C-alpha positions in Angstrom: -35.2 -16.8 17.6 -33.6 -16.8 14.2 -33.8 -19.9 12.2 -31.3 -21.4 11.2 -31.6 -20.0 8.0 -31.9 -16.7 8.5 -27.7 -16.9 9.5 -25.3 -15.1 7.4 -22.8 -18.4 6.0 -19.7 -17.0 9.0 -22.5 -17.7 12.0 -22.9 -20.8 10.8 -20.2 -22.2 10.1 -19.1 -20.4 13.6 -21.3 -22.6 15.0 -20.7 -24.9 13.3 -17.1 -24.9 14.3 -17.9 -24.8 18.4 -20.4 -27.8 17.4 -23.3 -25.7 18.3 -25.1 -27.0 15.4 -24.6 -30.6 13.4 -24.4 -30.6 9.8 -26.9 -32.6 9.7 -29.5 -30.4 11.4 -28.1 -27.8 8.4 -29.4 -30.0 5.9 -32.1 -30.4 7.4 -32.8 -26.4 7.3 -31.7 -25.5 4.4 -34.5 -29.2 3.0 -37.2 -27.1 4.9 -36.5 -23.6 3.1 -36.0 -25.7 -0.4 -39.4 -27.0 0.1 -41.5 -24.2 1.1 -39.6 -21.7 -1.7 -38.5 -23.9 -4.9 -42.0 -24.6 -6.4 -41.9 -21.0 -7.1 -38.4 -20.1 -7.6 -36.8 -22.7 -9.6 -33.4 -22.1 -8.3 -32.4 -25.8 -7.4 -34.0 -27.7 -9.7 -31.2 -31.2 -9.1 -31.2 -32.3 -5.4 -29.6 -34.8 -3.7 -30.9 -34.5 -0.1 -30.2 -37.9 1.1 -27.1 -37.9 0.0 -26.3 -34.9 1.9 -27.6 -36.5 5.5 -26.1 -39.5 5.0 -22.7 -37.1 4.3 -23.8 -34.6 6.9 -24.2 -38.1 9.7 -20.7 -39.1 9.2 -19.4 -36.0 8.6 -15.8 -35.6 10.6 -15.4 -33.1 12.5 -12.0 -31.2 12.2 -10.1 -28.6 14.7 -8.7 -27.1 11.1 -7.2 -24.2 11.0 -7.6 -23.3 7.4 -9.4 -19.8 6.9 -12.1 -21.7 4.5 -13.3 -24.8 6.4 -16.9 -24.7 6.8 -17.3 -27.4 8.8 -20.6 -28.9 7.3 -21.7 -26.1 5.7 -24.7 -27.3 3.0 -23.9 -25.3 -0.1 -25.6 -25.0 -4.0 -23.2 -25.9 -6.7 -23.9 -24.4 -10.4 -25.0 -26.7 -13.0 -22.0 -26.4 -14.8 -20.2 -27.9 -12.0 -19.2 -31.6 -11.7 -20.4 -33.5 -8.2 -20.2 -37.3 -8.6 -22.8 -39.5 -9.1 -24.6 -36.2 -9.6 -26.3 -35.1 -12.9 -24.4 -32.2 -15.3 -26.5 -30.9 -17.1 -25.8 -27.4 -18.3 -29.0 -26.8 -19.2 -29.0 -29.0 -22.5 -30.8 -31.8 -23.6 -28.0 -32.8 -25.0 -26.7 -33.9 -21.3 -30.3 -33.9 -19.4 -29.1 -38.0 -18.4 -25.4 -37.4 -17.7 -24.0 -38.1 -14.7 -20.5 -37.1 -13.4 -18.3 -39.8 -12.7 -16.4 -37.4 -9.7 -15.8 -34.3 -8.6 -14.3 -31.1 -10.8 -11.7 -29.1 -8.6 -13.7 -26.3 -8.4 -16.1 -28.5 -5.9 -13.7 -31.0 -4.0 -11.6 -28.2 -3.5 -14.9 -27.0 -1.5 -15.7 -30.2 -0.2 -12.3 -30.5 1.0 -12.8 -27.3 3.0 -15.9 -29.3 4.4 -19.0 -27.9 2.8 -21.6 -30.8 1.8 -23.1 -30.4 -2.2 -27.2 -30.5 -1.6 -27.9 -29.3 -4.2 -27.0 -27.9 -8.3 -28.5 -24.3 -9.1 -30.4 -23.6 -12.5 -28.4 -22.3 -15.5 -28.9 -20.9 -18.8 -28.1 -23.2 -21.6 -24.6 -23.5 -21.7 -24.0 -19.8 -21.6 -26.2 -16.6 -21.3 -27.3 -13.9 -18.2 -31.1 -15.2 -18.3 -31.5 -18.5 -16.7 -34.2 -20.4 -18.4 -33.3 -23.6 -20.4 -35.4 -26.7 -22.2 -34.5 -29.5 -19.4 -35.3 -27.5 -15.8 -37.3 -24.5 -17.1 -37.1 -20.8 -16.1 -35.5 -19.1 -12.1 -37.7 -17.2 -11.1 -36.2 -13.8 -9.3 -37.1 -14.0 -5.8 -37.5 -9.7 -5.5 -40.3 -10.1 -8.1 -41.3 -14.0 -9.6 -42.0 -11.9 -13.1 -38.5 -10.6 -13.3 -35.2 -12.6 -14.0 -33.2 -13.7 -11.9 -29.9 -13.3 -14.4 -27.4 -15.9 -15.1 -25.4 -17.6 -15.6 -25.5 -18.2 -12.1 -29.1 -17.4 -11.7 -29.9 -20.5 -10.0 -27.1 -19.7 -7.4 -27.9 -16.0 -7.1 -31.9 -16.7 -6.3 -31.2 -19.7 -4.0 -29.4 -17.2 -2.0 -31.8 -14.7 -2.0 -34.4 -16.8 -0.5 -31.9 -18.3 1.6 -32.4 -22.0 0.7 -28.6 -22.2 1.4 -26.1 -20.1 2.6 -23.1 -19.9 -0.1 -23.1 -20.9 -3.6 -20.9 -21.1 -6.1 -21.0 -19.9 -9.7 -18.7 -19.3 -12.8 -17.6 -15.8 -15.0 -17.4 -15.6 -18.2 -19.4 -11.9 -19.1 -21.0 -11.5 -15.9 -22.3 -14.6 -14.8 -21.2 -13.8 -11.0 -22.0 -10.3 -11.1 -24.7 -9.9 -13.0 -26.8 -12.7 -11.3 -26.1 -11.0 -7.7 -27.2 -7.5 -9.0 -30.9 -8.5 -9.9 -31.6 -10.3 -7.0 -29.6 -8.4 -4.3 -26.7 -10.5 -3.3 -22.7 -10.1 -3.9 -20.7 -12.1 -6.3 -17.2 -11.7 -6.8 -14.9 -12.5 -10.3 -11.6 -13.2 -8.9 -8.5 -12.6 -10.8 -8.1 -15.0 -13.2 -6.4 -18.3 -11.7 -7.1 -17.7 -7.8 -9.7 -20.3 -7.6 -8.2 -23.7 -9.5 -10.8 -24.9 -12.4 -11.7 -28.1 -13.4 -10.5 -30.0 -16.5 -12.6 -29.1 -19.3 -12.1 -25.3 -19.9 -8.9 -24.5 -22.2 -5.8 -24.1 -19.4 -4.7 -21.0 -20.6 -8.0 -19.4 -20.7 -8.2 -16.3 -18.9 -11.6 -15.4 -19.7 -13.8 -17.9 -17.6 -13.2 -18.3 -13.8 -14.9 -19.7 -11.3 -16.0 -17.7 -8.0 -17.9 -17.1 -5.2 -21.7 -16.1 -3.9 -23.0 -15.1 -0.7 -25.3 -12.8 1.0 -22.8 -9.7 2.3 -19.0 -9.9 1.5 -17.6 -11.3 4.7 -19.8 -14.4 4.0 -17.8 -13.9 0.1 -14.9 -14.1 1.6 -15.2 -17.2 3.4 -16.1 -19.0 1.1 -13.2 -17.3 -1.4 -11.3 -18.9 1.3 -12.3 -22.4 0.8 -12.2 -22.4 -2.9 -8.4 -21.1 -3.2 -5.7 -22.5 -3.7 -2.5 -23.0 -5.6 -2.6 -25.6 -7.3 0.0 -26.9 -10.4 -3.1 -28.3 -12.5 -4.1 -24.7 -13.8 -1.0 -22.8 -15.3 -2.8 -19.5 -14.1 -3.1 -19.9 -10.7 -1.7 -17.9 -7.7 -1.0 -18.6 -3.6 -3.2 -17.5 -1.8 -2.6 -14.4 1.1 -0.9 -15.4 3.8 -3.9 -16.3 6.7 -6.2 -16.6 4.0 -8.5 -14.1 1.9 -10.4 -13.2 5.5 -7.5 -12.0 7.0 -6.4 -9.9 4.1 -9.7 -8.7 3.9 -9.1 -7.7 7.9 -6.0 -5.5 6.5 -6.5 -3.6 3.8 -6.6 0.1 3.8 -9.7 1.9 3.4 -9.7 3.3 -0.4 -7.9 7.6 -1.0 -9.4 7.9 -4.8 -12.7 6.3 -6.5 -13.6 6.6 -9.5 -17.1 6.3 -10.8 -18.8 6.3 -14.2 -22.8 5.9 -15.5 -21.0 3.6 -18.7 -17.6 3.5 -18.9 -17.7 5.7 -21.8 -19.5 3.1 -23.9 -23.0 3.1 -24.8 -26.2 4.3 -23.0 -27.5 3.1 -19.4 -31.3 3.4 -18.1 -31.5 6.4 -16.2 -32.7 4.9 -13.2 -30.1 2.5 -13.0 -27.4 5.5 -13.4 -28.9 7.9 -10.8 -28.9 5.0 -8.3 -25.9 4.2 -8.2 -24.3 7.6 -8.8 -25.4 7.8 -5.3 -24.2 5.1 -3.9 -21.1 6.2 -5.6 -21.3 9.8 -3.9 -22.4 7.9 -0.3 -18.7 6.2 -0.8 -17.6 9.9 0.3 -18.6 8.5 3.9 -15.6 5.9 3.9 -13.1 9.1 3.8 -12.2 8.3 -0.3 -12.3 11.3 -3.3 -14.6 10.6 -5.5 -14.6 11.6 -9.6 -16.3 11.4 -12.4 -13.7 9.7 -14.8 -12.5 6.1 -16.0 -9.9 4.5 -18.5 -10.0 4.2 -22.2 -12.3 1.6 -22.9 -12.4 2.6 -26.8 -13.1 -1.1 -28.8 -13.5 -3.6 -26.0 -17.1 -4.6 -26.8 -16.4 -5.6 -30.4 -12.6 -7.2 -28.7 -15.3 -9.4 -26.6 -17.5 -10.5 -29.0 -14.7 -12.0 -30.4 -12.9 -13.2 -28.0 -16.0 -14.6 -26.6 -17.0 -16.5 -29.8 -13.6 -17.7 -30.1 -13.8 -19.4 -26.6 -17.1 -21.2 -27.3 -15.8 -22.3 -31.0 -13.3 -24.4 -28.8 -15.1 -25.6 -25.8 -18.6 -26.3 -28.1 -17.8 -26.3 -31.4 -17.6 -30.1 -31.8 -21.5 -30.3 -31.0 -22.0 -28.4 -33.8 -22.6 -31.6 -36.7 -24.3 -33.5 -34.9 -26.4 -32.1 -32.0 -27.0 -28.8 -33.6 -30.7 -28.8 -33.5 -30.8 -29.5 -30.3 -29.0 -26.2 -29.4 -29.9 -22.6 -27.8 -30.3 -21.0 -31.2 -27.9 -18.3 -30.0 -25.8 -20.4 -28.7 -25.3 -21.8 -32.5 -24.9 -17.8 -33.3 -21.7 -17.9 -31.1 -20.4 -21.1 -32.0 -20.7 -19.9 -35.9 -19.7 -16.7 -35.3 -16.4 -17.7 -33.6 -15.4 -20.5 -35.6 -15.6 -17.8 -38.9 -13.2 -15.8 -37.0 -10.2 -14.6 -39.8 -6.6 -14.1 -38.0 -7.0 -10.2 -38.7 -10.0 -9.9 -36.1 -8.3 -12.2 -33.6 -5.7 -10.2 -33.7 -7.1 -7.3 -33.5 -9.0 -8.4 -30.5 -5.8 -9.2 -29.1 -4.3 -6.4 -29.6 -7.5 -4.5 -28.2 -7.0 -6.0 -24.8 -3.5 -5.0 -24.4 -3.5 -2.5 -25.0 -7.2 -2.1 -22.6 -4.8 -3.6 -19.7 -2.4 -1.5 -20.1 -4.9 1.5 -19.8 -6.0 0.4 -16.4 -3.3 -0.7 -14.9 -2.5 2.7 -15.2 -5.3 3.9 -14.3 -5.0 2.1 -10.6 -1.5 4.0 -10.3 -4.1 7.1 -9.8 -7.3 5.7 -8.3 -7.7 2.9 -6.1 -11.1 1.8 -6.6 -13.3 1.7 -10.4 -16.9 2.4 -9.0 -20.1 1.8 -12.4 -23.4 0.4 -12.3 -23.2 -3.7 -12.4 -25.8 -3.5 -15.7 -27.1 -1.1 -17.3 -31.1 -2.5 -17.0 -33.0 -3.8 -14.2 -34.2 -7.1 -13.7 -36.8 -7.5 -16.7 -39.4 -10.3 -17.2 -38.5 -13.3 -17.6 -40.8 -13.9 -20.6 -38.1 -12.1 -23.0 -34.8 -14.0 -24.0 -32.7 -10.8 -23.5 -32.9 -7.2 -23.5 -33.5 -5.4 -27.2 -32.5 -2.2 -26.2 -30.9 0.2 -23.7 -32.8 4.1 -22.9 -33.7 3.9 -26.3 -30.9 2.6 -27.9 -31.5 -0.5 -30.1 -29.2 -3.3 -29.2 -27.2 -6.1 -31.8 -26.9 -9.2 -29.9 -27.7 -11.0 -27.8 -25.1 -9.9 -24.6 -25.0 -6.9 -26.1 -27.0 -5.0 -22.1 -23.8 -7.4 -20.3 -21.1 -4.7 -21.5 -20.6 -3.1 -18.3 -19.4 -6.6 -17.0 -17.9 -8.4 -19.8 -15.7 -5.4 -20.7 -14.0 -5.4 -16.7 -13.7 -9.2 -17.7 -11.3 -7.9 -20.5 -9.0 -6.6 -18.0 -8.3 -9.1 -15.6 -8.9 -6.8 -12.8 -11.0 -8.5 -9.6 -14.8 -7.3 -9.8 -17.2 -7.2 -7.0 -21.6 -6.2 -7.5 -22.7 -5.0 -4.4 -26.9 -4.1 -4.0 -26.4 -0.6 -4.3 -30.1 0.3 -3.9 -34.1 -0.4 -5.4 -35.6 0.3 -8.1 -39.0 2.6 -8.3 -40.5 -1.3 -8.7 -38.6 -2.8 -5.3 -35.7 -4.3 -8.2 -32.1 -4.2 -7.1 -29.9 -2.8 -8.7 -25.9 -3.3 -7.9 -22.6 -1.3 -8.0 -19.5 -3.0 -9.8 -16.6 -2.4 -7.9 -13.4 -3.0 -10.0 -10.1 -3.4 -8.1 -6.6 -3.4 -9.4 -4.4 -6.0 -10.9 -4.2 -8.7 -8.6 -5.6 -6.4 -6.3 -8.3 -9.7 -4.8 -8.1 -9.6 -0.8 -7.8 -5.2 -1.7 -10.8 -5.0 -3.5 -13.0 -7.1 -0.5 -11.7 -5.1 2.0 -12.8 -2.0 0.3 -15.9 -3.8 -0.5 -16.5 -4.7 2.6 -16.7 -1.0 3.8 -18.1 0.5 0.9 -21.3 -2.7 2.1 -21.4 -0.7 5.7 -21.7 2.9 4.2 -24.6 1.7 1.7 -26.6 -0.1 4.3 -28.5 -2.3 1.8 -31.1 -3.9 3.6 -31.4 -7.7 3.0 -35.4 -8.9 2.7 -36.2 -12.3 3.5 -38.3 -12.7 0.4 -40.4 -15.6 -0.6 -42.0 -16.2 2.7 
């Protein structure tokens, strides 16, 4: 008989809606699984299981027809998001004792749609794509405990891969939903800006940072997106949800006709084994009736552009900490803040112009193609002792985020993007294929991803038994 923790999120929610299982039983199932694997994985360091149990006991069952109604499903919340009455540390000693007064907008939306938060997932200090920090330590990849889970939603991805929870939220600036999904063999969606309402702690008009869902398969991903997405007057980029929700729109989506694949988007080297696995996966997409060509839009200048705009955002959001707290901040973050504080007007204007040009290049590209495919990450999961990769296929890197280029240049476009697991390296480590959809094409992308997922046939495993 299938254990409750082995269910997909869709199956679990269907059982909850039919009252074949109770929210309390689901919390207890998660608690048992967390106790079994958490000492080795360290994905969910902040746990409030008794609070979740109490909420589950008093959960109000509703006959809701909302497509994202989760009916009492326990979830993990990223430690950059506020859960009322619980710690929000951002992995920083500066906030090690900070207790949130109330849910932020993302969590409130999920809770309003029937989610029960039971733990906070581990993150890098403030930002990054390797999940370690001085407050909670390092998160280990369930596929190989000596490897990174990625980041910044690394705790979320590891918790999903280890079957500690059924769904987890994440956020993304340069790849923080897609990179850990790739490294942990799960699925992560960076939605278009405005699809998921964001909290008030982020710059209102910023379009680089988004919140989004993580899951073990595309159907579960669409379910969670329905629980997160809404039109709100509190987000100036907010947009309406498709009629009937994203799950219904996903089902209505037609198969892609023309697919483009590029192993490196014309930018820099990719590890050969990663490139080969993704090229093979892209070729299998022809099984769904699509024509596949090796091509990509012109991404020239995108790496330098993102470096400037990321630094500008860091200076905006975290620059106020530097005068008093410099010694308690990760040196990589200090570097990024200082870079933002010393940018010239010419550098900022040049980056903005590059981004404008890139968007129009990509929009015209999607007049001809339905999907752009490339590897999610240029390298497989690296050792947990390593802060970040310093070279790729013999090519030396300069900054601590250079290795993330395949995701962060897509961030610049504003296009929705999903990482799907597509294969394993010779060492048994997951590799993700990044699927990029046309501007505003979130529902269509989910539909395409569902078909590609079926064509790839990646086998999910129960890890850390």
